[in-house]
VOBA-68345 format. One line per field, with one value per atom (N, C-alpha, C): residue number from 0; atom name; y, z, x. Coordinates in steps of 0.02 Angstrom, whole numbers, plus 50000, padded with zeros to 5 digits. Example, Ala and Ser with C-alpha at 12.3 -4.5 7.8 and 13.67 -1.06 7.14 Angstrom:
2
n: (0  0  0  1  1  1) .
atom: (N  CA  C  N  CA  C) .
v: (49716  49775  49835  49888  49947  50002) .
w: (50390  50390  50390  50354  50357  50394) .
u: (50660  50615  50660  50642  50684  50645) .
END
This chain:
301
n: (0  0  0  1  1  1  2  2  2  3  3  3  4  4  4  5  5  5  6  6  6  7  7  7  8  8  8  9  9  9  10  10  10  11  11  11  12  12  12  13  13  13  14  14  14  15  15  15  16  16  16  17  17  17  18  18  18  19  19  19  20  20  20  21  21  21  22  22  22  23  23  23  24  24  24  25  25  25  26  26  26  27  27  27  28  28  28  29  29  29  30  30  30  31  31  31  32  32  32  33  33  33  34  34  34  35  35  35  36  36  36  37  37  37  38  38  38  39  39  39  40  40  40  41  41  41  42  42  42  43  43  43  44  44  44  45  45  45  46  46  46  47  47  47  48  48  48  49  49  49  50  50  50  51  51  51  52  52  52  53  53  53  54  54  54  55  55  55  56  56  56  57  57  57  58  58  58  59  59  59  60  60  60  61  61  61  62  62  62  63  63  63  64  64  64  65  65  65  66  66  66  67  67  67  68  68  68  69  69  69  70  70  70  71  71  71  72  72  72  73  73  73  74  74  74  75  75  75  76  76  76  77  77  77  78  78  78  79  79  79  80  80  80  81  81  81  82  82  82  83  83  83  84  84  84  85  85  85  86  86  86  87  87  87  88  88  88  89  89  89  90  90  90  91  91  91  92  92  92  93  93  93  94  94  94  95  95  95  96  96  96  97  97  97  98  98  98  99  99  99  100  100  100  101  101  101  102  102  102  103  103  103  104  104  104  105  105  105  106  106  106  107  107  107  108  108  108  109  109  109  110  110  110  111  111  111  112  112  112  113  113  113  114  114  114  115  115  115  116  116  116  117  117  117  118  118  118  119  119  119  120  120  120  121  121  121  122  122  122  123  123  123  124  124  124  125  125  125  126  126  126  127  127  127  128  128  128  129  129  129  130  130  130  131  131  131  132  132  132  133  133  133  134  134  134  135  135  135  136  136  136  137  137  137  138  138  138  139  139  139  140  140  140  141  141  141  142  142  142  143  143  143  144  144  144  145  145  145  146  146  146  147  147  147  148  148  148  149  149  149  150  150  150  151  151  151  152  152  152  153  153  153  154  154  154  155  155  155  156  156  156  157  157  157  158  158  158  159  159  159  160  160  160  161  161  161  162  162  162  163  163  163  164  164  164  165  165  165  166  166  166  167  167  167  168  168  168  169  169  169  170  170  170  171  171  171  172  172  172  173  173  173  174  174  174  175  175  175  176  176  176  177  177  177  178  178  178  179  179  179  180  180  180  181  181  181  182  182  182  183  183  183  184  184  184  185  185  185  186  186  186  187  187  187  188  188  188  189  189  189  190  190  190  191  191  191  192  192  192  193  193  193  194  194  194  195  195  195  196  196  196  197  197  197  198  198  198  199  199  199  200  200  200  201  201  201  202  202  202  203  203  203  204  204  204  205  205  205  206  206  206  207  207  207  208  208  208  209  209  209  210  210  210  211  211  211  212  212  212  213  213  213  214  214  214  215  215  215  216  216  216  217  217  217  218  218  218  219  219  219  220  220  220  221  221  221  222  222  222  223  223  223  224  224  224  225  225  225  226  226  226  227  227  227  228  228  228  229  229  229  230  230  230  231  231  231  232  232  232  233  233  233  234  234  234  235  235  235  236  236  236  237  237  237  238  238  238  239  239  239  240  240  240  241  241  241  242  242  242  243  243  243  244  244  244  245  245  245  246  246  246  247  247  247  248  248  248  249  249  249  250  250  250  251  251  251  252  252  252  253  253  253  254  254  254  255  255  255  256  256  256  257  257  257  258  258  258  259  259  259  260  260  260  261  261  261  262  262  262  263  263  263  264  264  264  265  265  265  266  266  266  267  267  267  268  268  268  269  269  269  270  270  270  271  271  271  272  272  272  273  273  273  274  274  274  275  275  275  276  276  276  277  277  277  278  278  278  279  279  279  280  280  280  281  281  281  282  282  282  283  283  283  284  284  284  285  285  285  286  286  286  287  287  287  288  288  288  289  289  289  290  290  290  291  291  291  292  292  292  293  293  293  294  294  294  295  295  295  296  296  296  297  297  297  298  298  298  299  299  299  300  300  300) .
atom: (N  CA  C  N  CA  C  N  CA  C  N  CA  C  N  CA  C  N  CA  C  N  CA  C  N  CA  C  N  CA  C  N  CA  C  N  CA  C  N  CA  C  N  CA  C  N  CA  C  N  CA  C  N  CA  C  N  CA  C  N  CA  C  N  CA  C  N  CA  C  N  CA  C  N  CA  C  N  CA  C  N  CA  C  N  CA  C  N  CA  C  N  CA  C  N  CA  C  N  CA  C  N  CA  C  N  CA  C  N  CA  C  N  CA  C  N  CA  C  N  CA  C  N  CA  C  N  CA  C  N  CA  C  N  CA  C  N  CA  C  N  CA  C  N  CA  C  N  CA  C  N  CA  C  N  CA  C  N  CA  C  N  CA  C  N  CA  C  N  CA  C  N  CA  C  N  CA  C  N  CA  C  N  CA  C  N  CA  C  N  CA  C  N  CA  C  N  CA  C  N  CA  C  N  CA  C  N  CA  C  N  CA  C  N  CA  C  N  CA  C  N  CA  C  N  CA  C  N  CA  C  N  CA  C  N  CA  C  N  CA  C  N  CA  C  N  CA  C  N  CA  C  N  CA  C  N  CA  C  N  CA  C  N  CA  C  N  CA  C  N  CA  C  N  CA  C  N  CA  C  N  CA  C  N  CA  C  N  CA  C  N  CA  C  N  CA  C  N  CA  C  N  CA  C  N  CA  C  N  CA  C  N  CA  C  N  CA  C  N  CA  C  N  CA  C  N  CA  C  N  CA  C  N  CA  C  N  CA  C  N  CA  C  N  CA  C  N  CA  C  N  CA  C  N  CA  C  N  CA  C  N  CA  C  N  CA  C  N  CA  C  N  CA  C  N  CA  C  N  CA  C  N  CA  C  N  CA  C  N  CA  C  N  CA  C  N  CA  C  N  CA  C  N  CA  C  N  CA  C  N  CA  C  N  CA  C  N  CA  C  N  CA  C  N  CA  C  N  CA  C  N  CA  C  N  CA  C  N  CA  C  N  CA  C  N  CA  C  N  CA  C  N  CA  C  N  CA  C  N  CA  C  N  CA  C  N  CA  C  N  CA  C  N  CA  C  N  CA  C  N  CA  C  N  CA  C  N  CA  C  N  CA  C  N  CA  C  N  CA  C  N  CA  C  N  CA  C  N  CA  C  N  CA  C  N  CA  C  N  CA  C  N  CA  C  N  CA  C  N  CA  C  N  CA  C  N  CA  C  N  CA  C  N  CA  C  N  CA  C  N  CA  C  N  CA  C  N  CA  C  N  CA  C  N  CA  C  N  CA  C  N  CA  C  N  CA  C  N  CA  C  N  CA  C  N  CA  C  N  CA  C  N  CA  C  N  CA  C  N  CA  C  N  CA  C  N  CA  C  N  CA  C  N  CA  C  N  CA  C  N  CA  C  N  CA  C  N  CA  C  N  CA  C  N  CA  C  N  CA  C  N  CA  C  N  CA  C  N  CA  C  N  CA  C  N  CA  C  N  CA  C  N  CA  C  N  CA  C  N  CA  C  N  CA  C  N  CA  C  N  CA  C  N  CA  C  N  CA  C  N  CA  C  N  CA  C  N  CA  C  N  CA  C  N  CA  C  N  CA  C  N  CA  C  N  CA  C  N  CA  C  N  CA  C  N  CA  C  N  CA  C  N  CA  C  N  CA  C  N  CA  C  N  CA  C  N  CA  C  N  CA  C  N  CA  C  N  CA  C  N  CA  C  N  CA  C  N  CA  C  N  CA  C  N  CA  C  N  CA  C  N  CA  C  N  CA  C  N  CA  C  N  CA  C  N  CA  C  N  CA  C  N  CA  C  N  CA  C  N  CA  C  N  CA  C  N  CA  C  N  CA  C  N  CA  C  N  CA  C  N  CA  C  N  CA  C  N  CA  C  N  CA  C  N  CA  C  N  CA  C  N  CA  C  N  CA  C  N  CA  C  N  CA  C  N  CA  C  N  CA  C  N  CA  C  N  CA  C  N  CA  C  N  CA  C  N  CA  C  N  CA  C  N  CA  C  N  CA  C  N  CA  C  N  CA  C  N  CA  C  N  CA  C  N  CA  C  N  CA  C  N  CA  C  N  CA  C  N  CA  C  N  CA  C  N  CA  C  N  CA  C  N  CA  C  N  CA  C  N  CA  C  N  CA  C  N  CA  C  N  CA  C  N  CA  C  N  CA  C  N  CA  C  N  CA  C  N  CA  C  N  CA  C  N  CA  C  N  CA  C  N  CA  C  N  CA  C  N  CA  C  N  CA  C  N  CA  C  N  CA  C  N  CA  C  N  CA  C  N  CA  C  N  CA  C  N  CA  C  N  CA  C  N  CA  C  N  CA  C  N  CA  C  N  CA  C  N  CA  C  N  CA  C) .
v: (50054  50102  50129  50188  50221  50171  50197  50166  50226  50291  50351  50348  50313  50320  50273  50300  50251  50260  50217  50198  50263  50329  50383  50357  50393  50393  50415  50363  50380  50418  50456  50511  50466  50414  50386  50370  50390  50374  50455  50500  50571  50622  50649  50697  50772  50806  50876  50942  50978  51041  51093  51165  51219  51252  51271  51319  51384  51443  51513  51502  51522  51523  51456  51405  51358  51275  51261  51189  51126  51082  51015  50962  50932  50860  50803  50769  50691  50626  50606  50543  50480  50444  50380  50317  50317  50273  50314  50282  50310  50316  50260  50278  50330  50369  50431  50493  50485  50534  50580  50516  50570  50613  50600  50645  50716  50699  50749  50788  50740  50802  50856  50834  50887  50947  50908  50952  50999  50998  51028  51097  51077  51129  51170  51146  51184  51236  51203  51241  51301  51289  51351  51384  51368  51423  51461  51445  51471  51502  51518  51565  51540  51473  51436  51407  51425  51377  51304  51256  51186  51146  51100  51066  50993  50952  50886  50832  50769  50739  50665  50608  50548  50489  50426  50366  50370  50394  50379  50439  50478  50512  50493  50429  50422  50399  50375  50360  50416  50451  50517  50520  50454  50461  50472  50462  50489  50541  50575  50645  50699  50661  50702  50714  50657  50649  50729  50755  50809  50874  50927  50977  51017  51046  51069  51133  51168  51213  51180  51115  51083  51066  51095  51085  51004  50974  50908  50903  50881  50877  50812  50798  50709  50710  50760  50743  50804  50787  50844  50809  50856  50821  50787  50722  50697  50697  50684  50685  50629  50571  50512  50537  50584  50617  50645  50676  50705  50650  50587  50550  50514  50516  50478  50508  50556  50587  50526  50474  50435  50387  50399  50350  50385  50343  50361  50309  50327  50287  50302  50237  50237  50226  50192  50195  50191  50182  50198  50142  50125  50063  49988  49955  49874  49849  49811  49776  49711  49689  49631  49647  49701  49718  49684  49678  49635  49686  49633  49670  49723  49691  49718  49767  49790  49842  49905  49961  50044  50051  50021  50044  50043  49988  49987  50055  50058  50126  50180  50183  50263  50275  50207  50222  50196  50142  50109  50052  50009  49939  49935  50002  49989  50038  50041  50082  50138  50170  50255  50245  50256  50247  50321  50329  50394  50385  50389  50365  50407  50480  50533  50549  50475  50466  50489  50517  50535  50473  50445  50402  50387  50373  50368  50293  50271  50205  50177  50201  50158  50169  50109  50107  50081  50111  50092  50077  50060  50038  49986  49972  49926  49869  49853  49788  49782  49786  49779  49736  49656  49618  49619  49655  49652  49711  49758  49803  49785  49812  49787  49780  49732  49723  49778  49814  49872  49931  49929  49972  49940  49895  49882  49869  49863  49877  49966  49984  50061  50079  50036  50066  50047  49979  49964  50009  50013  50056  50124  50165  50229  50212  50166  50159  50138  50101  50093  50157  50191  50258  50309  50310  50360  50332  50279  50257  50268  50243  50254  50178  50154  50081  50073  50012  50012  49968  49993  49974  49925  49943  49913  49935  49864  49882  49884  49923  49919  49891  49889  49831  49784  49772  49723  49678  49627  49599  49546  49517  49483  49412  49368  49300  49279  49302  49273  49279  49345  49389  49361  49359  49339  49275  49282  49230  49239  49177  49166  49234  49276  49326  49391  49397  49442  49458  49387  49388  49400  49370  49403  49462  49507  49572  49606  49616  49633  49624  49556  49528  49589  49605  49642  49697  49739  49801  49800  49757  49755  49726  49755  49759  49741  49742  49736  49665  49645  49590  49580  49516  49513  49492  49544  49556  49522  49508  49472  49450  49449  49442  49371  49331  49268  49273  49309  49328  49291  49231  49187  49108  49064  49002  48993  49015  49012  49026  49071  49083  49030  48970  48924  48911  48884  48864  48919  48982  49031  49049  49044  49060  49011  48957  48900  48894  48930  48927  49001  49047  49094  49072  49043  49028  48975  48933  48901  48923  48989  49033  49066  49074  49100  49055  48990  48943  48976  48997  49010  49068  49110  49184  49156  49189  49197  49196  49157  49175  49239  49269  49344  49391  49383  49391  49376  49319  49302  49321  49387  49420  49406  49368  49346  49374  49426  49459  49411  49405  49347  49385  49399  49418  49364  49374  49348  49369  49335  49358  49361  49365  49357  49281  49239  49174  49125  49077  49050  49034  49028  49033  48968  48898  48834  48854  48883  48897  48969  49023  49065  49034  48988  48972  48929  48895  48837  48873  48940  48989  49012  49032  49050  49006  48912  48866  48862  48856  48856  48901  48954  48998  48980  48952  48947  48880  48824  48759  48766  48802  48814  48892  48889  48922  49015  49041  49101  49138  49213  49226  49254  49234  49254  49320  49368  49442  49460  49442  49427  49492  49512  49567  49555  49575  49553  49601  49564  49610  49679  49741  49781  49803  49840  49866  49931  49965  50020  50082  50077  50132  50139  50083  50094  50164  50189  50245  50224  50169  50146  50085  50097  50032  49974  49934  49870  49837  49776  49718  49713  49685  49668  49600  49582  49501  49479  49412  49368  49292  49272  49191  49167  49129  49113  49131  49195  49233  49267  49298  49336  49387  49450  49511  49494  49468  49437  49398  49348  49292  49333  49374  49406  49440  49491  49504  49464  49422  49358  49334  49307  49282  49319  49392  49435  49463  49458  49452  49394  49343  49277  49279  49295  49288  49342  49397  49465  49483  49444  49441  49382  49349  49266  49219  49224  49179  49106  49105  49045  49009  49042  49010  48947  48981  48943  48897  48911  48871  48872  48828  48848  48899  48913  48945  48932  48872  48837  48849  48852  48860  48929  48989  49044  49064  49115  49155  49230  49259  49324  49372  49347  49378  49365  49307  49303  49350  49398  49444  49405  49396  49388  49433  49398  49439  49451  49432  49448  49517  49570  49616  49644  49674  49682  49712  49691  49730  49793  49830  49911  49914  49928  49946  49996  49996  50042  50069  50127  50154  50181  50195  50219  50176  50125  50069  50016  50019  49951  49893  49904  49839  49830  49782  49763  49777  49812  49830  49816) .
w: (49898  49910  49844  49872  49800  49786  49725  49702  49687  49701  49679  49727  49781  49837  49797  49819  49805  49857  49860  49921  49936  49889  49911  49896  49914  49910  49972  49991  50063  50056  50099  50095  50092  50111  50111  50175  50244  50311  50332  50300  50322  50282  50321  50286  50316  50275  50288  50263  50297  50282  50308  50280  50313  50337  50404  50410  50427  50397  50413  50407  50467  50460  50495  50509  50545  50483  50480  50461  50493  50484  50528  50494  50521  50507  50542  50520  50546  50525  50569  50560  50568  50535  50545  50569  50551  50584  50570  50620  50649  50599  50536  50486  50432  50454  50414  50442  50491  50543  50517  50485  50436  50383  50357  50297  50340  50391  50425  50460  50475  50511  50431  50387  50329  50297  50311  50289  50344  50417  50481  50451  50433  50415  50355  50308  50253  50277  50311  50346  50383  50429  50453  50413  50371  50336  50296  50287  50241  50293  50361  50418  50435  50439  50473  50530  50583  50651  50615  50664  50636  50709  50688  50746  50700  50740  50733  50783  50763  50794  50758  50796  50748  50783  50773  50800  50822  50768  50757  50817  50853  50899  50973  50973  51046  51102  51081  51135  51116  51189  51202  51159  51160  51135  51035  51028  50950  50944  50990  50979  50988  51011  50995  50916  50886  50815  50770  50785  50755  50797  50759  50781  50834  50892  50947  50940  50886  50860  50856  50840  50838  50893  50888  50938  50931  50978  50976  51007  50986  51005  50998  51045  51050  51009  50999  50959  50906  50855  50799  50780  50773  50742  50673  50676  50612  50568  50610  50570  50532  50532  50484  50414  50414  50330  50317  50341  50308  50283  50305  50271  50216  50224  50156  50184  50134  50136  50146  50125  50137  50205  50227  50294  50351  50411  50470  50524  50578  50656  50666  50699  50728  50823  50828  50890  50889  50945  50965  51022  51013  51069  51051  51087  51068  51134  51153  51219  51216  51169  51171  51178  51166  51199  51169  51115  51081  51086  51109  51124  51062  50999  50935  50916  50943  50910  50951  50926  50953  50979  50958  50962  51053  51077  51167  51193  51160  51180  51183  51116  51079  51115  51117  51107  51175  51198  51268  51238  51314  51302  51319  51314  51326  51268  51238  51179  51198  51156  51158  51103  51103  51049  51046  50971  50934  50906  50934  50918  50844  50838  50789  50739  50734  50690  50610  50572  50493  50449  50426  50392  50331  50311  50254  50244  50178  50149  50174  50207  50239  50304  50339  50423  50452  50491  50515  50589  50606  50671  50700  50759  50764  50781  50809  50819  50828  50767  50763  50808  50788  50826  50908  50925  51015  51036  50994  51021  51043  51094  51110  51056  51062  51007  50987  51044  51024  50980  51010  50978  50893  50883  50816  50770  50802  50784  50745  50803  50790  50715  50710  50662  50590  50590  50544  50518  50572  50556  50524  50559  50523  50452  50412  50371  50316  50335  50300  50297  50364  50354  50302  50308  50265  50191  50170  50101  50083  50132  50104  50108  50072  50063  50093  50135  50185  50133  50090  50035  50082  50131  50169  50251  50294  50351  50368  50359  50366  50405  50462  50511  50547  50531  50519  50604  50592  50654  50687  50742  50790  50788  50762  50778  50842  50899  50962  50969  50942  50960  50885  50839  50770  50778  50778  50792  50744  50723  50682  50675  50736  50751  50726  50738  50704  50628  50596  50513  50500  50526  50499  50521  50559  50574  50518  50496  50449  50383  50369  50296  50254  50273  50231  50198  50229  50208  50200  50223  50191  50132  50081  50022  50018  50064  50038  50080  50083  50110  50178  50198  50284  50296  50328  50360  50422  50449  50503  50521  50568  50577  50616  50589  50636  50653  50697  50731  50775  50792  50817  50820  50831  50838  50880  50923  50989  50962  50907  50887  50811  50806  50774  50770  50820  50848  50815  50839  50823  50748  50725  50651  50607  50615  50591  50593  50640  50654  50602  50621  50575  50503  50456  50398  50389  50422  50426  50421  50448  50451  50392  50357  50282  50229  50240  50193  50131  50128  50061  50036  50056  50039  49966  49934  49884  49909  49875  49919  49938  49885  49888  49935  49977  50022  50081  50087  50149  50165  50180  50199  50248  50264  50322  50347  50382  50376  50429  50406  50438  50461  50524  50550  50554  50521  50510  50542  50580  50605  50674  50708  50800  50804  50754  50775  50743  50755  50705  50639  50598  50520  50518  50529  50537  50557  50606  50640  50596  50578  50544  50474  50440  50387  50396  50427  50449  50446  50484  50481  50398  50371  50300  50262  50268  50229  50262  50332  50356  50316  50320  50275  50221  50181  50107  50101  50143  50143  50159  50197  50222  50174  50110  50067  50066  50107  50138  50087  50084  50054  50105  50109  50161  50140  50177  50165  50222  50190  50259  50263  50337  50367  50405  50391  50432  50487  50548  50602  50607  50621  50623  50706  50714  50790  50784  50834  50845  50853  50846  50838  50774  50742  50680  50628  50626  50570  50504  50482  50406  50414  50343  50338  50322  50378  50358  50429  50404  50452  50500  50576  50624  50620  50620  50625  50696  50690  50763  50741  50800  50793  50722  50679  50623  50567  50556  50504  50482  50425  50402  50347  50368  50344  50264  50213  50161  50145  50211  50187  50216  50256  50281  50213  50192  50126  50069  50060  50004  50018  50089  50121  50095  50115  50104  50028  49990  49914  49884  49911  49871  49890  49948  49978  49949  49936  49930  49848  49808  49744  49720  49767  49767  49718  49748  49716  49744  49786  49821  49777  49746  49699  49628  49625  49559  49590  49668  49677  49749  49795  49850  49852  49919  49938  49927  49941  49930  49847  49806  49731  49715  49759  49750  49731  49682  49648  49644  49685  49694  49637  49590  49529  49467  49461  49441  49435  49366  49366  49368  49405  49413  49362  49340  49284  49340  49401  49448  49463  49478  49496  49568  49573  49644  49688  49757  49806  49816  49850  49847  49916  49940  50027  50059  50090  50136  50183  50189  50238  50288  50282  50352  50393  50369  50417  50432  50398  50383  50366  50310  50279  50215  50180  50115  50091  50035  50030  49956) .
u: (48479  48544  48582  48603  48631  48698  48715  48793  48827  48811  48863  48925  48922  48975  49036  49091  49159  49193  49250  49302  49348  49342  49379  49458  49504  49574  49602  49651  49692  49750  49772  49820  49908  49883  49949  50001  49952  49984  50001  50003  50014  49966  49929  49869  49890  49889  49915  49869  49844  49799  49818  49786  49798  49734  49737  49676  49712  49699  49721  49803  49832  49902  49923  49886  49910  49916  49964  49974  49962  49913  49893  49946  49974  49993  49962  49927  49918  49947  49973  50051  50017  49992  49966  50018  50079  50126  50185  50247  50297  50333  50346  50392  50368  50308  50299  50331  50357  50378  50443  50484  50537  50507  50465  50416  50387  50362  50323  50379  50438  50475  50495  50505  50524  50477  50399  50339  50335  50361  50358  50405  50455  50517  50483  50465  50443  50380  50330  50286  50311  50340  50383  50408  50452  50475  50431  50378  50313  50282  50315  50293  50227  50209  50141  50170  50110  50114  50105  50141  50135  50105  50044  50007  50009  50032  50039  50010  49970  49946  49947  49910  49896  49933  49907  49953  50010  50058  50127  50159  50122  50139  50130  50090  50061  50118  50170  50253  50270  50282  50318  50386  50419  50487  50472  50437  50410  50403  50368  50359  50423  50471  50546  50573  50531  50574  50558  50506  50477  50521  50523  50550  50519  50556  50524  50468  50471  50422  50350  50347  50284  50240  50174  50127  50105  50095  50087  49997  49955  49879  49854  49827  49801  49749  49686  49650  49628  49592  49565  49492  49452  49376  49385  49359  49355  49409  49458  49524  49542  49497  49505  49476  49436  49407  49461  49534  49577  49628  49614  49645  49606  49560  49505  49435  49405  49347  49296  49294  49249  49251  49308  49320  49268  49272  49226  49249  49220  49221  49165  49134  49072  49088  49143  49173  49254  49271  49364  49364  49433  49465  49444  49466  49461  49479  49445  49441  49489  49520  49559  49623  49670  49732  49786  49794  49844  49919  49961  50033  50058  50052  50071  50047  49982  49934  49943  49932  49926  49881  49820  49751  49746  49753  49752  49777  49831  49883  49868  49825  49797  49722  49677  49621  49575  49630  49611  49580  49571  49537  49472  49435  49360  49343  49277  49239  49228  49235  49209  49147  49094  49036  49036  49034  49014  48952  48894  48822  48801  48839  48797  48864  48891  48954  48922  48986  48952  48942  48902  48887  48922  48983  49020  49029  49052  49068  49116  49166  49220  49208  49200  49195  49268  49291  49354  49357  49298  49310  49336  49375  49438  49413  49355  49325  49246  49216  49141  49117  49131  49091  49092  49141  49138  49108  49081  49035  48968  48949  48862  48816  48780  48738  48687  48679  48613  48628  48730  48752  48772  48774  48803  48727  48683  48610  48596  48623  48612  48670  48725  48771  48736  48703  48673  48615  48569  48510  48534  48579  48613  48625  48657  48665  48620  48577  48522  48473  48466  48420  48460  48508  48548  48557  48549  48557  48625  48688  48738  48773  48787  48808  48878  48889  48935  49001  49044  49065  49144  49160  49211  49211  49209  49225  49299  49345  49405  49460  49429  49474  49439  49367  49327  49317  49323  49284  49342  49323  49372  49354  49386  49366  49338  49355  49330  49250  49241  49152  49121  49166  49117  49059  49000  48938  48899  48856  48803  48765  48752  48705  48730  48800  48830  48832  48857  48852  48788  48727  48662  48660  48666  48659  48702  48741  48806  48812  48775  48757  48720  48660  48632  48663  48703  48743  48808  48839  48914  48922  48955  48959  49044  49092  49142  49179  49247  49241  49235  49227  49225  49295  49322  49399  49391  49450  49453  49536  49574  49630  49646  49704  49735  49798  49809  49867  49919  49895  49937  49901  49943  49903  49848  49856  49799  49715  49726  49671  49630  49671  49652  49579  49556  49491  49429  49443  49388  49399  49446  49467  49418  49440  49405  49328  49304  49231  49193  49241  49228  49212  49267  49276  49210  49191  49139  49071  49076  49006  49005  49067  49059  49062  49068  49078  49056  48985  48963  48982  49009  49034  49086  49090  49147  49227  49251  49335  49357  49342  49377  49339  49283  49262  49266  49321  49341  49432  49421  49485  49522  49561  49596  49674  49685  49746  49784  49843  49890  49956  49954  50023  50081  50127  50193  50261  50291  50359  50337  50290  50268  50289  50282  50290  50349  50371  50435  50398  50441  50413  50370  50376  50317  50245  50246  50185  50140  50186  50154  50137  50179  50165  50093  50082  50037  49986  49978  49913  49908  49948  49924  49885  49918  49892  49811  49812  49751  49699  49718  49656  49654  49698  49699  49639  49664  49632  49562  49542  49474  49428  49469  49431  49431  49479  49498  49542  49552  49607  49659  49716  49760  49797  49796  49841  49877  49960  49992  50030  50023  50058  50118  50180  50238  50243  50267  50273  50319  50303  50335  50339  50385  50387  50340  50315  50267  50308  50373  50409  50459  50449  50501  50489  50554  50548  50566  50552  50571  50523  50485  50440  50471  50500  50533  50502  50515  50484  50523  50511  50568  50577  50640  50669  50660  50625  50629  50624  50647  50633  50679  50666  50713  50701  50666  50652  50698  50702  50748  50701  50738  50693  50681  50730  50707  50636  50642  50584  50527  50527  50458  50430  50479  50443  50422  50475  50450  50374  50363  50293  50239  50247  50212  50187  50243  50242  50198  50226  50198  50121  50101  50022  49986  50011  49956  49966  50003  49979  49967  49942  49897  49946  50011  50042  50023  50015  49983  49931  49900  49853  49893  49958  49989  50033  50072  50131  50132  50158  50179  50225  50248  50285  50365  50368  50444  50460  50429  50452  50423  50414  50420  50482  50460  50546  50536  50564  50558  50557  50616  50634  50577  50524  50477  50422  50399  50351  50290  50256  50179  50143  50078  50027  49979  49979  49918  49934  49873  49875  49906  49933  49978  49918  49925  49877  49889  49860  49872  49850  49920  49939  49903  49855  49812  49873  49894  49955  49903  49844  49807  49803  49781  49759  49799  49873  49904  49880  49840  49826  49832  49834  49833  49740  49714  49651  49639) .
END
């Protein structure tokens, strides 16, 4: 495969472009809506028609945040490329139906397949391992035929459906980390199984997104430690409401907002390699490189 490809650059959660006299806004997260509001006013003042869409506008009450003159559209061809020209989707939707995830509400709990998808280095499908076997084969074959390296499966795989067959299918083409989520204690057995399958992979290629704040502190920290003990890299994501207008975690159970931020910083700057969380000092300047937050997908990458 060619090595000329790169991961591209994300727009930061709000993509803006013009076509003729129309300004388009694609908004990934609700906390980008205040910025989109300002951009729409500026475009209007410049005499532009304004059209907006994206996951942030899925819920009707969020659409009311934008000015009344903005036209809301549900779809735009290949909008993901406006966020990152190296990104693509081969399918939409996810059958899992997690309560904290926008995907089921936005794209549905059944898959919509896109067989002629543009082959690009960043594949953003929401649940690759749950796709039909023959369609997974189709995706892999298209990457091989196009000579395009799969540098990252951005949203990754589902522990419940990640099997040795899935691992063997994707291993020849996936150059980035094996990404999957550990969202609650009920997934422990499935996550253990995946990490066992990936035992021979380097630690940096076992990227486990650990949701915190959706369960009490002890349960969430147990999941973080579980990943560490089994040779994976925990990348922590504090729970946020789907309607948040600020990029701030939502506080539940025995958490505080500061503790949610502290655990995320401790985990995502590899602080766990040096000291347990109990010894974490938020004022200590780590020499480890900071994680880059991928605002399009809501993931650390």
